[in-house]
N, C-alpha and C positions, 0 to 999 in steps of 0.2 A: 526186756521191758519195752513198752511202747511209749512214745511221747507225742503228746497232742496239746498244743497251746492255742491253736486257732479254734474259733467257735463256729462249727458248722452243723447243720441238721437239727437246728434248735426249734422250739415251739413256744409261743407266747401264752402267758397264764391268765387266769380270771381273777377278780378281786377276792371272791369267796376262797379260791384255792390259796392265794397269797396269805390270807388270814390263817389258813390251816398250816401253812408250812413255815411261817415267820412270825414268832411271838411279838417282835418289835412292831409289826404292822397293825396289831389289834388295838392300838391306842391312837392311831392316825385318823384324822376326819377324812371324809369322803374325797375331797379333792386331792389330798396327799396320797390316798390309797390308789386313786387313778393314775396319778403321776408315777408312783412306784411300780404299779402292775405293769404300765406301759413300757417301763425301762427294764423289765426283767424277762429273760427267757431261760429255758432249761435245756440241759444237755446231759447224755448218758456217757458214762466212761466205763470201759471194761475192766475186769480185775487185772491189776498189774500196769495199767495205763496211767501215765503221768498227766495229771491236770495241768501242771507246769513245772518248770525246773528252776533252780536258783539261778538268778540273772535274767530270767524272762521279764518282759514288760506285759504282764497279764493285766488288762485294765478293767477288771471286774471285781466288785465286791460279791462275795460268794457265799452260798448257803448249801448245806447238805440235806438234800430232800430224803434220800434213802441211801443205805449203804454205810461204808466205813472208809475213812481217809486217814493217811498217816502224814503228819507234818515232820519233816527230817531235814537233815543236810549231811554232807560228808566233807570233812576238813581236807586241807591240802595234803595232809599226810596220809589220807585214805581212812581216817577213822570216822565211822557212821555214828550219828547221834540222833535219836528220835525225840522231838519236843513233846508231842502229844497226839492223841487220836481224836478223830471229829466224827460224831455220829449224827444221826437225824436231828435236825432243829438247830444245829451249830452254824453260825455265820462267822466268817473270818476274813482277814485282809484289809480291814478299815485303816490300819496304821499305814500300810503301804501305799494305798490310794491317797490318803491325806498328804502323805509326804512325796507323792508322785515319783517313786523310786522303783527300781527293779526289785524283784522277789528275792529275799535273802534265805529262802528254804525251798525244798522240794515238797510237792504235794502229789501223792500217789494214791490211787484207789486200790485198797487191799481187798475188795471184792466188787462186784458189779455195783455202780453207784450212780444216782441221779443227782445233778448239781443244779442249782438256781444261780443265774448270773445277772447281777445288776450293772448296767453300763455306768461308767464313770460320770457321765454328764447327769444322769439321775440321781446318783449318790451325792453329788455336790449340790444339786437342787434341794434336796431333802436336808442336807447339812447347813445350808443357808437359810431355809424357810421353816423347818419343823422343830418345835421345841420338843415333841415327844421322841422324835427320832434322835435328837441330841442327847436327851436324857438316857436313852438306851446306849448310845455310843459310849458315854462317860462310864456308865455301869459296866459295860462289856470290856472296855480297856482296863479298868481297875481289876476286874476279875481275872483277865488274861495276865496282867502283871502279876498278881498273886500267885497264879498257877505257875508261871515260869520262874519265880523267886523260889518256889517250893521245889521245882524240878532240880534246880542247882543245888539246893540243900540236900534233897534226897540222894542225888548221885555222889555227894561227897561224904555223907555220914551214915547211910543205911546199908545193910547187907541186901543181897539179891531178892530175898523173899519180901523184905519190906518195900523194896523199890517196886516190885510187881504189885503188891498190895496197893500202894499209893497210886500207881499208874491206872489200876482198875477204878479206885475210888474217884480219880479226877475225872472220869467220864460221867460221873453222876452229880456234877455240878449243876444246880438247878437254874442258874442264870445262863451259863454257856451252853447247856443241853436241856432246855426246858421241858421237853416232851417225853424224856426217857422214864421207862418203868424200872422197877428193881430187877427185871429180867433183862439180860443183855445177850443178844444173839452175836455171839463172837466165838471163833474157834481158839483152841489153845495155840495154834501157829500164829494167829493174829495178835493174841495177847503177848506172845513172845516178841513179835515184831514191834509192838508198841512200847514194850518194856526194854528193849534193846538186848534181849537175851535169846537163846536158842529154844526151840520147841520143847526139847527134852527137859532143860532147866525149868521152863515155864510149867510143864507138867508136874515136876517135883514141887515146885512152889505152891502150885494150885491145891495139890493133894494136902499139902501141910495146912493151907488156910481152910480147906474143907473140914480136916480133921479138928481145927480149932473152933469150927462152928461159925465161921465169918461169911462163907458162901457155900453154894451147892453146885456141883458140876453136873451139867446135863448135856444131852446130845445136841451139839451145835451151839452151845451157850452156857451161861452161868446165871444163877440167881443170887443176889446179894442178900444175906441174912442179917448182917450186922455192919451197916455202913459206917457208923461212927468208929468202931473198933478198926475197921478196915482203914479208914482215913488216918488214924493215929498208930497204925501198926509200926512197931520197931522202936517206940518211945520208951 
């Protein structure tokens, strides 16, 4: 695995492009858009490359422009735990920025990934001056809290197929991942990594869900046929 927490080789973005990749920016007035745009750059990460590691001081609010990122950690006893996957349109790390603390989790690109990086100064300017930006942050933090509460519940009460079903369904949260269609370009190995199970087990679970009519397996991805049943699978 590669590790890269320094931001090099970045490129600045335009206002129109910002509106395309960040749903939170679409409600901002022009002055705030210009401030946000000037404080954001992009960086590409290769498959398997760490965006940052637990304990790093990575001082950027971060959005996924394209690709797939896994948020995870490893306990002192060596047990790996995946919190969630992040797809295009997802922004994360606001809690860490607000608390000005080191990261408490690892972020790794599961495939070649493009990331938008807002510097800390710009983030705090928007936090202190923008009503629309703060409204987004409150909604985002509330959704993320609900997602992680669900994660704890699933891990303690559900079998492996149900955990995988809920893991996939969590990627279709319209607030956390606003631009995602019902088709998800993701491999079975990536689904297994996000669910904390092997590729072989993921394949068995996915075949079961397909037979039950919840999703359709396709080359290089899955199409969701019944999102509500997927969200409640195992109840």
